[in-house]
LUMLO-775048 format. One line per field, with one value per residue (C-alpha): x, y, z; residue in one letter. Coordinates in Angstrom, 1 decimal. Layout:
x = c(X ...)
y = c(Y ...)
z = c(Z ...)
kekol = c(a ...)
//
This chain:
x = c(-17.5 -21.5 -21.1 -21.3 -19.7 -19.9 -17.2 -17.5 -15.5 -14.6 -13.3 -11.4 -9.9 -8.6 -6.8 -5.3 -3.9 -2.4 -1.0 0.5 2.2 3.7 4.8 6.6 8.4 9.6 10.5 12.4 14.4 15.1 16.3 18.4 20.2 21.5 24.9 25.1 22.1 22.8 22.8 20.2 16.6 13.7 12.9 15.0 15.6 15.8 18.5 17.6 17.8 16.0 13.1 13.4 13.4 10.1 8.3 9.7 7.7 4.6 4.3 4.7 2.2 -0.6 0.2 0.1 -2.9 -4.9 -3.9 -4.0 -1.2 0.4 3.9 3.8 3.5 1.8 0.6 4.0 5.4 2.6 2.9 2.3 0.6 -2.8 -4.0 -1.6 -3.2 -3.1 -0.3 2.0 1.0 2.4 5.6 6.4 5.6 7.7 10.7 10.4 10.1 13.5 15.6 14.0 16.3 19.4 23.5 24.2 20.5 19.6 21.6 18.9 15.8 15.0 14.1 12.5 10.4 9.4 8.5 6.6 4.1 3.5 2.7 0.1 -0.8 -1.5 -2.8 -5.5 -6.9 -10.3 -11.4 -14.3 -13.0 -15.1 -13.3 -12.0 -8.5 -6.8 -4.8 -3.9 -1.0 -3.9 -5.6 -7.1 -9.4 -9.1 -9.7 -9.8 -11.4 -8.9 -9.5 -7.9 -5.0 -4.6 -4.4 -2.2 0.4 0.3 0.5 3.6 5.0 4.9 5.7 8.6 9.7 10.0 11.9 14.5 15.0 15.8 18.3 19.8 19.6 17.3 14.3 10.7 7.4 3.8 1.2 -2.0 -4.1 -1.6 -2.8 -6.4 -6.1 -4.7 -7.0 -10.2 -9.2 -7.3 -7.9 -11.8 -10.5 -7.6 -8.5 -10.8 -8.5 -5.5 -7.8 -6.0 -9.1 -7.8 -6.9 -10.2 -12.7 -14.1 -14.2 -17.0 -16.0 -17.1 -14.4 -15.1 -12.0 -12.1 -9.5 -9.1 -9.8 -10.2 -12.6 -14.4 -14.4 -16.8 -15.0 -17.0 -15.1 -17.2 -16.3 -13.4 -14.3 -14.3 -16.3 -15.4 -18.0 -17.0 -19.5 -21.4 -24.6 -24.8 -24.6 -23.3 -19.4 -17.5 -14.2 -13.6 -9.9 -9.4 -6.0 -4.0 -4.0 -0.5 0.3 -2.6 -1.0 2.6 1.0 -0.8 2.3 4.4 6.7 5.5 4.7 1.3 2.6 4.6 1.4 -0.2 2.6 2.8 -1.1 -1.4 -3.8 -6.3 -8.8 -12.5 -15.6 -17.3 -14.1 -11.0 -8.6 -9.6 -7.8 -4.3 -6.4 -7.0 -3.6 -2.9 -6.3 -5.6 -1.9 0.6 2.4)
y = c(196.0 195.1 192.6 189.0 186.4 182.5 179.9 176.3 174.0 171.8 173.8 175.9 173.1 171.9 175.1 175.1 171.7 172.9 176.0 173.5 171.4 174.8 176.4 172.9 172.9 176.5 175.3 172.4 174.5 176.9 173.8 172.4 175.4 176.0 174.6 176.2 174.9 176.0 179.6 181.8 181.4 184.3 182.3 183.8 180.5 178.2 177.6 177.2 173.7 173.9 175.5 172.9 169.6 171.1 171.1 168.0 166.6 168.7 166.8 163.9 164.4 165.1 162.6 159.9 161.8 161.0 157.7 156.8 154.5 155.1 156.6 159.0 158.2 161.4 159.4 159.1 162.5 164.6 162.1 164.2 167.0 166.5 169.2 171.7 174.6 174.9 177.3 174.9 171.6 173.5 174.6 171.1 169.7 172.6 171.9 168.0 168.4 170.2 167.0 164.7 165.2 166.5 166.3 164.9 164.0 167.8 168.1 165.8 168.0 168.8 165.4 164.7 167.7 166.7 163.1 163.6 166.8 164.5 161.5 163.8 165.2 161.3 159.8 162.7 162.9 162.5 163.0 165.5 168.7 168.4 165.0 164.9 164.5 163.8 166.6 165.6 167.8 170.5 168.9 165.1 163.8 166.8 167.0 169.3 169.2 168.1 171.5 173.1 170.6 171.4 175.0 174.7 172.7 175.5 178.0 176.1 175.7 179.3 181.1 178.5 179.1 182.5 181.6 179.8 182.1 185.2 182.9 181.9 185.4 184.2 185.5 183.9 185.4 185.2 186.0 187.3 184.1 182.0 183.8 184.1 180.4 179.7 182.2 181.0 177.4 177.1 180.4 179.9 176.5 177.6 180.8 179.7 177.3 179.6 182.0 182.9 182.2 183.7 187.3 187.0 185.8 189.2 190.6 191.4 192.2 191.6 192.3 192.3 190.8 192.0 190.5 192.3 189.9 187.4 185.9 188.1 186.6 187.8 187.0 187.4 187.1 186.5 185.5 183.4 182.0 183.0 181.8 182.7 182.7 182.8 185.3 186.4 188.3 192.4 193.0 195.4 195.3 197.2 196.8 196.4 195.3 195.7 194.0 192.6 188.7 188.8 191.4 189.6 186.4 187.6 190.1 186.9 184.8 187.6 187.9 191.4 194.3 195.4 199.4 198.3 196.8 200.0 202.1 200.5 200.8 197.2 197.0 199.7 199.9 201.2 200.9 202.6 201.5 201.0 201.3 197.7 196.1 195.7 193.7 191.0 189.9 190.0 187.7 184.9 184.2 182.1 180.0)
z = c(173.0 173.5 170.5 172.1 169.9 170.0 168.9 167.9 170.4 168.2 165.7 168.1 169.8 166.4 165.9 169.3 168.5 165.1 167.0 169.6 166.8 165.1 168.5 169.4 165.8 166.5 170.3 168.8 166.3 169.3 171.3 168.5 168.0 171.9 173.2 176.5 178.5 181.8 181.2 183.2 181.4 181.7 184.7 187.7 189.5 186.6 183.8 179.9 180.6 183.8 181.5 179.1 181.4 183.2 179.8 179.1 181.9 181.6 178.0 179.6 182.2 179.9 177.4 180.5 181.8 178.5 178.2 181.7 181.0 184.9 183.3 186.3 189.9 191.4 194.7 195.5 193.7 196.0 199.1 202.0 199.7 200.3 202.0 200.3 198.1 194.8 194.4 196.8 194.8 191.5 193.1 194.6 190.7 189.4 191.7 190.8 187.6 186.7 188.0 185.5 182.9 183.7 182.5 179.3 178.4 178.2 174.7 173.6 174.8 171.7 170.5 173.7 173.4 170.0 170.7 173.7 172.3 169.0 171.7 173.2 170.0 168.5 171.5 172.3 168.5 167.9 171.5 172.2 173.5 176.9 177.3 181.0 181.5 185.2 186.6 190.2 190.1 190.7 193.4 194.7 191.9 189.8 186.1 183.1 180.4 177.1 175.5 178.3 179.0 175.3 175.8 178.5 176.6 173.9 177.1 178.9 175.0 174.0 177.8 178.4 174.6 175.5 178.9 176.6 173.9 176.6 178.2 174.9 173.3 170.3 169.0 169.6 168.9 170.4 168.0 168.9 167.4 169.8 172.7 172.1 172.0 174.9 176.8 175.4 175.7 179.0 181.1 181.6 183.3 184.9 186.5 189.2 190.0 190.3 192.5 195.9 198.0 201.1 199.4 197.6 200.7 201.1 197.5 195.4 191.9 188.2 185.4 182.0 180.2 176.4 174.0 171.0 168.2 170.9 173.4 176.1 179.5 182.6 185.5 188.7 192.1 195.0 198.8 198.0 194.8 190.9 187.9 184.2 181.5 178.1 175.7 178.3 177.6 178.6 182.1 184.6 185.4 187.7 185.8 181.9 181.0 177.2 175.9 173.1 173.5 173.5 176.5 178.7 178.5 179.3 182.2 183.4 183.8 185.1 181.8 181.1 183.6 183.9 184.0 180.6 178.6 179.7 179.0 175.6 175.0 175.0 177.8 179.2 182.1 182.1 183.7 187.0 188.9 186.5 189.0 190.1 187.0 188.8 191.6 189.3 188.7 192.3 193.1 190.3 190.1 187.9 190.2)
kekol = c(x x x x x x x x x x x x x x x x x x x x x x x x x x x x x x x x x x x x x x x x x x x x x x x x x x x x x x x x x x x x x x x x x x x x x x x x x x x x x x x x x x x x x x x x x x x x x x x x x x x x x x x x x x x x x x x x x x x x x x x x x x x x x x x x x x x x x x x x x x x x x x x x x x x x x x x x x x x x x x x x x x x x x x x x x x x x x x x x x x x x x x x x x x x x x x x x x x x x x x x x x x x x x x x x x x x x x x x x x x x x x x x x x x x x x x x x x x x x x x x x x x x x x x x x x x x x x x x x x x x x x x x x x x x x x x x x x x x x x x x x x x x x x x x)
//
């Protein structure tokens, strides 16, 4: 467990782009086989069609952010929420997203998802992984690296593909390689943003997050803020979490209970204070 790995950010970003294209292909195949879009999905409050509409909105948002074409009026959509927390802003955007495609238009969701994801990949091709991408839905003036934006689109596709498949009673898989790309490309950026600052204000915990066959992250929570470092050198930690990448992804997004991941042998905790492992998911939560 003491081995420190390194990675090529350009090569990994290209793998993430390829994984996104492949996952969207599977998603479109799934969508094209759905006849009843209003059945419940894997998200308790959303139908299968709601999830598809949300994904289509995500693809449009990131494509517009990459091109800067003004395709989305974020000032208008988020008016009056300038002081909102990260979670409140995401909840507001999510609630708006499901109404952007409704009625008969949802029968075209497969084609819409294919068109919008292809546009993102086309318009972001050749850009460096660290190219800043505007992400006003995360906060005023907020940007994320293109690598994180691509990883986030992959995570949305994988996790919401699972939600749609569960509602449609169809198979859906998330490979360890795909989950590793999401964790390495997106979570390094997103975990600090998703920290619950109020809950974390008195915390001082260092987590060693080891993903089997994937990246290794040092997660430091200190006095209401978090930093995440990939491939950190040897140091002392309070708690080590060893997990399969897919299990960690699903636990992080609330699709797999942590107790079940542990019972299945897909996640375990160690280090001087292993009992702190469950606190990570309470401090850094998916909206």
